N, C-alpha and C positions, 0 to 999 in steps of 0.2 A: 700319687693317685689318692683320690679322696673317695669317701663313702658317705652317702647322704641317708639320714634317717629322719623322716618327717612324721611327727606325732600330731595327729589331728583329732581333736575331741569332737564327739558327735554334737550336732546342733541342738537347739532348744527342743525339748520333748514334752509331751503331755505328762501330767502327774498320773500315777497309777490310779485307775478308777476301780470301783468295787469289782472284784473278780478278775481284773486284768493283771496278768503276770508282768513283772518288771521287764522282761525281755521282749514283751509285745507292745511296749509304749511307742506310739508313732510320734513323728515330729509335729510341732505346732506350725501354724502358718508362718510365724516368725522364724522358726527353725528351718522351714523349707527355703525361705529367702536367704538365711545365713548360709546354708549348705550350697545353694545355687551360686552365690557370690564367690565363695571360697573355691568351689569346683571350677568355675570359670578362670579364676586366677591361677589355680594349680595347672589346669590344662594348658595355659599359656607358658608357665614357668618350669614345669617338671621336665627333666631330661628324658630322652627316648629310653625305652627299656625299663622304666620305673615299675616295680612290682607294687601292687596295692593289696594290703591285707586288712580284713575287716572283721570286727567282732560279730557274732551271730545274732545280736539283738536287732530288732526292727529299726530302732532309731539310728544305729550306725550304718546299717544297710541303706537306709534312705539318705543319710548324709553323704555317702559315697556314690550314690546313684548318678550324679552328674559328671563324674570323672570319665573321660574318654579312654579308659583302659580296662582290661580284664581284671576282675576282682576275685580274690580268694577269701572265703569266709572260714575263720578258724576259731574253734572253741577256746583255744589258748589265749585269745584276746578278749574274752567275755568279761563281764563285771566281776570284780573280786579276784581276778587273776593276778599273778605276780610280775614284778619287773623281770625276773629271770625267764618266765614263760614268754613275755613279750620279746625280749632280746633273742631268745632261742628261735622264735618264730621268724623274726626279722633277719636271722643269721648275722647279727651284729657281733663283732665288728668285721666279720669275714665275708660279708656279702659282696658280690661283684657288681651289683647294680643298686641304684637308689631304691629305697623302700618307703612307702607311705603306710602308716598304721592308723586305722580309724578305730578309736577305742574310747576308754572311759577314765574318769577320775576315780580314785586317786592314783591309779597305776601310771597314767601318762605323766603326771607331775612328779611322781617318785622316780620315774625313769629319767626325766629331764634333769632332776637334781643329781641323781647318781652319775649320769654321764658328764654333766657340766661342772659339778662341784665335788664329786666323789663321795657324797653322803646321801643317805636315804632320808629326804625331807619331803613333806607333803606340799610341794610347790603348787600354786593354783594355776589351772589352765581353764580359761573361760569357755563356755559352750560355743562351739563352732570355730574356735581358734586353733592355730597350729604353732608348733615349735619345729623349726628346721635345723637339725644338728648335722654338722659335718665332722668327719674324722679324716685327717690328712697327715701325711708324713712330710716334714720339712727339716732338711739338714739332719736326717737320721732320727729326728724326734717325732713322736706321735703327738698331735694336737687335736683336741676336741673343741670345736667352735660352735657358737650359736650363729647360724647364718641368717635366720629370720625368726621373729616371733610376731605373729599377726592375728588380729581379731577380724572377724568377718565384716565388721563395720569399717575397716580401714583398707579394704582391697577394692 
């Protein structure tokens, strides 16, 4: 049995304007295109029963908008949250279903590094890009694999 964890960074967002809180920054027109392309690709490739967990910021909610699945917004996925909070929210590695996490840097890159290399390193994840990680058992051994790493320009 394998377990999928898809880490999707929010698409391109506007810079904070005077008086605008960080969590209220909307996507740019470019970000809307990035999010739309990736959502279409995910809608085609995600297995049935995939859970979608989204940070409470406007840019992440807008990024996830095109997914044809119910979404759950969680404070534990907000900016400046921890790898531990993300993994707990995703129920990794014990989840019974695939999980998409729509979140932020540096947490997504730190999570990918931790799962794939066993170290907390600030790996870059481009805006609008995703890392699809699989955990599987093969011949009694647990393997963590990078299934896909995609930018919105290549889907």
